[in-house]
N, C-alpha and C positions, 0 to 999 in steps of 0.2 A: 728826589724824585723816586729812586728805587726803593727807600724805605716806604715812601707811600704809597707807592705800586704793591710792594710785599704785604704791608698791611691791608691795604684793600682786598688783595686776592685771598688773604688769610680770613678776613672777614666774609667774603663772598662763599668760601669754600664751607666757613661754619654756617653760614646761612641755608647752603644747599643740604647740608649733612642733617640740620635743624629739620629741614622741609622733609627730606627723606624718611626721617625718624617719625616725624608727625604721620606721612603716607603709612609707615607700617605698622602703627600704632591704631591708624583709623580703619585701615583697609586689610590689615595682615591675615585677620581671621576667614578674610575670603579665600587668600590663597592657601590657607590652612585647611580649610574645608575642601576646597577643591583637590588638594592633595591625598585627602581623606577619601574622598569619595572615589578617586582614581584607583587607590589600593585596594579599598574595599571593594569596589567593582570587578577587579581584577580577580581577588581572594573568592568571591561570590560565584563568578564564571568558572574558574576552577571547582571549586565545590560541587557545582552544577554538573560538570563534567564526569568528574570522580563518582557521582550518585548515579548519574546515567548508565555508566560503566560496570560500576558495581550492580545494579538494577539488571543488567544485561545478562552479566555474567552469573548471577543467581537465577533468570529465568533459564539460561543454557543449562546450568547445572539440574535444574528442577526435570527440563525435558528430557536430560540424558538419563535421570533416575525414574521418570514415568516409563522410558522406553524397556526398562528391565523388568516390567510387570510380568506376572505368569501368564497371563492370557490378555486377548484384544480387551475384554471388557475392563480388567483391571487397569491396564494402561490408560484407557479413556476415561476412566475415573480419575488417576493419578493426574491427567492431563486438565481434565476439567477442575481440580482443585489448585492450580497454578493460578495466582494473581499478578497479573500484568498492569502498570499503569498506563505504557503506551497502547493507544487503543488497535495499532497497526499489529505489533506484537500479540496482542488479545486475540485479534482475527487470525493469526496465524495459526496459534494454540487450538482455537476452535477447529481450523480446516485439519489440524493432524487429528483432534478429537473425532471429526466426523469419520477419518479414515480408520480409527480403530473399533468406532463403533460400527461401521460396515464391515469389518473384518467378524467383530463378534455377532454379525447377523442382527443388528438392530438398525436395521434401513430406516425405520420411522424415526429413530433418536437422530440418526446422522443427518436426514432430512431438515429435522426442525434444527438441528446447531447450525445449519449451513442458510437456513432462512434468516436466523437471527443476525446472520452476518449482513446477507443481503439487503436486509431491511434497517442495518445501521446507518444512517443519513451522514453521522459523522465521519466515516472511513471515506477513502478515495474511490472512485467510481471501480477501479479496477479490482479493488478488493471486493466490493459487492457485486459486480458482474459475474465474477468468477463463480463465487458462491452459488448465485442465481443459477449460473449455468449448469453447477454441479447438482442442484437440489432438484433441476428439473430433469436431468437425465437419470436422476436416482428413485423418482417417482411418476414410474410411468401409470400406474393407477389412476392417474387425476385425468379429468375428461379432456378429450381432444383439442374443444374450443380452448380451454384455460394452459394447456400445454402451449398450443398455437400462439395464445398472446404473449406468453412468456417468452419463446423462442423470437417472436416478432420484436417485442421489446428490446431483446438484445442483440438483436441483428440491426439496429437504426445506424445510420452513417456516423462514423466516429465512435462507434462503441469499441472496447478495448478487444472484444472476442465476437467480433460482427461475424466472422467467416465461420467460425466453429458453430455458431447459433444458428447461419443459415443453412449448414451442412445438417445440424441436427433436424431442423425445421422440414429439409428435403427427405429426411429419412422417417419422419413423423409423417408425411403426405404418401410416402410408399406404403408405410405400415397400414394407411388409411384406405389404402386401395387407389390414390389419386396419383397413378404412375406418370401421366403427364406432367402435372404441376411438379412431381420430385424430381423428373429430369430437367425441366425449366430451372429449377431452382438450382441443382449441380451445374447445370452449365454456367449458370452466373456466375457462380464459383470460379469454375475453371478458367472465365475470362477477366478474372478480377486480376489486377496488376499486383494486390497484396498477398495472393495465395501462395503458400511456400511448395517446394516441390514434393515433400511427403503429402501433403493434403492434397495437393494435385492428382497425385498417382491412385491415392485413396480414393479420390471421386471418380479418375477413369474406372477404377473397378467396379465403383457403384453403378456407373452409366452403364457398363457393359452386362452388369448383372440386369439392369431395368431393360434390357434390349436397345440401348442406343448404339448407333455404329459410328464408331469413332474413325478419326484418319489412322493412317499407318504409324505415326510419329505417336500414337498414343492419346493421350488427356487434350494436345494443342488440337 
């Protein structure tokens, strides 16, 4: 009986081995493909990270080189020549370019660069609104209604620079002689829970200049 049992065990083991080899021959390519895919995916991810890092370093070096220009106009031109694949980085470069253009007394060109950022629907809102706010403050030659509409759009609830836009809108009203509207707008900023201490102090000074009577503790 023991020999019979041993023989049966050997036959069973051989059958299992043959079945396993059959599975390997039939489905082994799937496992091999999975391994290749995992290794290839990891290699691709690392390559992408390396490419992104290299691009960021190249852009940083280019910005440093651009900052060594002889004058603001040269620095602006150097910044404009930098190519950035990342839209956010490109927007930052344009912001820097606008600063240099402003220093070079090329206000209209600076405003035009900022407006290209503000109108780029592919950028996050914080980039677009910041550029739009800067463009509005740098283009006072616009008619009053256009400026008012621009600031009101930036002062909508949830906008990233809502309070700054409200402040500029109040100053716009003050400049147009609408003192009461300006005071009301500034007061709303003071009462807003998101107003920073520095802005609240600035608003308090503006309210005083507009003839508002403030409590003894200042802006509050």
